[in-house]
C-alpha positions, 0 to 999 in steps of 0.5 A: 356848275349847278345848272350843268348838273341839273341839265345832266340829271334831266337828260338821264331822268325818265321821260313819262310823257307817253303815260301823261299824254295817252290814256290808252297807253296808260291802260296798256302799260298798267295791264302790262305791269300787272300781268308781268308779275304773274307771268314771271312768277309762273315762269319760275313755277312751271320748271319748279313743279316739273322738277318736283314731279319728275326730278329730271333735267330732261323733263325740265328742258323739254318744257322749252322745247314744247314751247318753241314751235308754238312760238314760231308759228303763232308769232308769225300768224299773230303778226298777220292777224294784227294787221287784218283785225282790231288789235285791241280785240286780239289783245283782249281775247288773247289775255282771256286765253292766257287766263284760262291756261293759268287757271288750268295750271292752278287747278292741276297744282291743286290736285292730289296727283298733279299731271306732268302732261298738263304742264307741257300742254298748258305751257305750249298753249300759253306760249302760242297764245302769248305769241299771237298777242305779242305782235298786236301789243307791239304794233298798237304802241305805234298808234297810241303814242306820239311819233316823237315819244316812241323812244320814251315809250320804248324806255318805259316798256323796257323799265316795266320788263326789267323791274318785273324780271328782277322782283317777280322771280324772287317773289315767285321763289318765296311763294313756291317755298312758302305756299306751293305752286298752286299759290303762284298760278293763282296769283297769275290768274288773278293778274289776268283778271285785273288786266282784262278790266283795264284792257276792256277800257282801251279804245277799239283799234280797227285795221285800215279799210284796205288791210290785207286779210290774214293769209300766207300771202300777207305773211310773205308780203311782210317778209318781202318788205322787211328784206327790202329795208336793209336798215330793218334787216340790220336790226334783226341780224345784229340782234340775232348775231349778238344773242347767238354768239354771246348769250350764255345764261345756260353756263351760269350754274357751272360758273357759280360752281367753278367760283365755289359760290353756288349761293351766287347763282341767283345773283348771276341770273339777275345781273343783266336785269339790274344793268338793264333796269339802270339803263332804262331808268337813265334812258331819257338821253336815248330820245336825243339820238337820231343815228339809231342804227349806229347806236344798235351797232355800238351797243351790240358790240359793247354787249359782246365786249362785256361778255368777253370780259366776264371770262377774265373776271376773277370773282363773283362781284366783278362778274356781276359788274360785267354781266350788268354792263352787258345787260345795260348794253343789250337794253340800249340796243333794244330801245334803239331797235324799237324806236326805229321800228315804230318810227319807220314801219307803216301801220298796215305792216306793223303787225307782220313786222312785229311777228318777224321781230318776235322771232329775231329776239326770241330765237337768238337766246335759245340758239345762243345757249345751245352754242354756249353749251357746245363750246363749253364742252370743248373748252370749258366755261371761261372759253365759251364766254370769252370766245363767244364775246369775241365772235359777237364783236366780230359778227356785229362789225362784219354786219355793220360793214355789210349793211351801210344803209343800216349803219348810216340810218338817221331819223332826221333824213330817212325817207321812211321815218319822214313819211311816217312822221308826215302821215301821223301829223296829217292824221292828227291835223286833217286840215293840213292834209293836201287836197 
């Protein structure tokens, strides 16, 4: 009995092997942990300062609109340059750009009369620079972590993100009320300074000798490759469907008001992150799953079910449980998707595909919140949550039926996974490379 319990705990524990085995991954992970806190705090500080300066819902909402176009354009171009240039250099220079935008926000906040336009311009620039950087960050993990450790690396990245998503906003709120917005932006600037020191020590990661130069043509080549892989298209389409039909964070203020518990608003926003953090901490078992496509389908459907159940929950705590379960399901889906991407996409295309991935998981929540608000206008908060969850499950199941290659994906037999595994083994042991 005790042996069985130990085995269960071992399967549920966190796999730290990527941190133990890869110096470059340790440096990248440490940089990500540091900047995550500063970035999350600034994400709270920008709308807070905009509200303080304008007292306008529209002005606050326009911050996200100003960031959307840079995210789309720079995300795609960031994928192209990630395959054409030294990824470590792209990451470092982008981090320097993010430091400049954060410092500008800090200086603006210290002025006697802070300017609203600076928040829009610096917010858009920061989003653009971050979107240029993100494909290189995603693609470089494939090169610094062993093939068989990609799932563990995906879990660790998720853990870092969710820990920051829970702790940093709370810390940011305390800093804003105690010391003002300038202190929040100052801390963000400091985190980028520390991150640059760590990233400088990462080895150079040059492109392949025959890498295509960054161009519209290379972007189209990446899109064609993605479309030709029905298993990859499944990861994008299922995630977009899940977010469009069941993402509903825009409804949380109204839900808290209907429950007559406005003080629980922060609890609602943190629920999904708490569930995702638990999923990350106990996510070692995901490395043993080989049918990741089916795993994505099940997890995305579970996300929709949890959101639909939220519509029926009568009190704050049951709603919290449902949202936490939804967050855990979404995190498991993300781990499986990231594992598929890093184990099957050739390194010369990884950056461009990471740009497409960025659009898939960044645009879905934006469209989902718009859908949630529109449905709530017709039928109320609970209707929007319940109908959205049901539509999510239906859409996921329809996509699963329409994409049999995605549904049947198996890392043990998939030609792309086997080819990438063989390539990495040959690179690690050149003596075994066929003459």
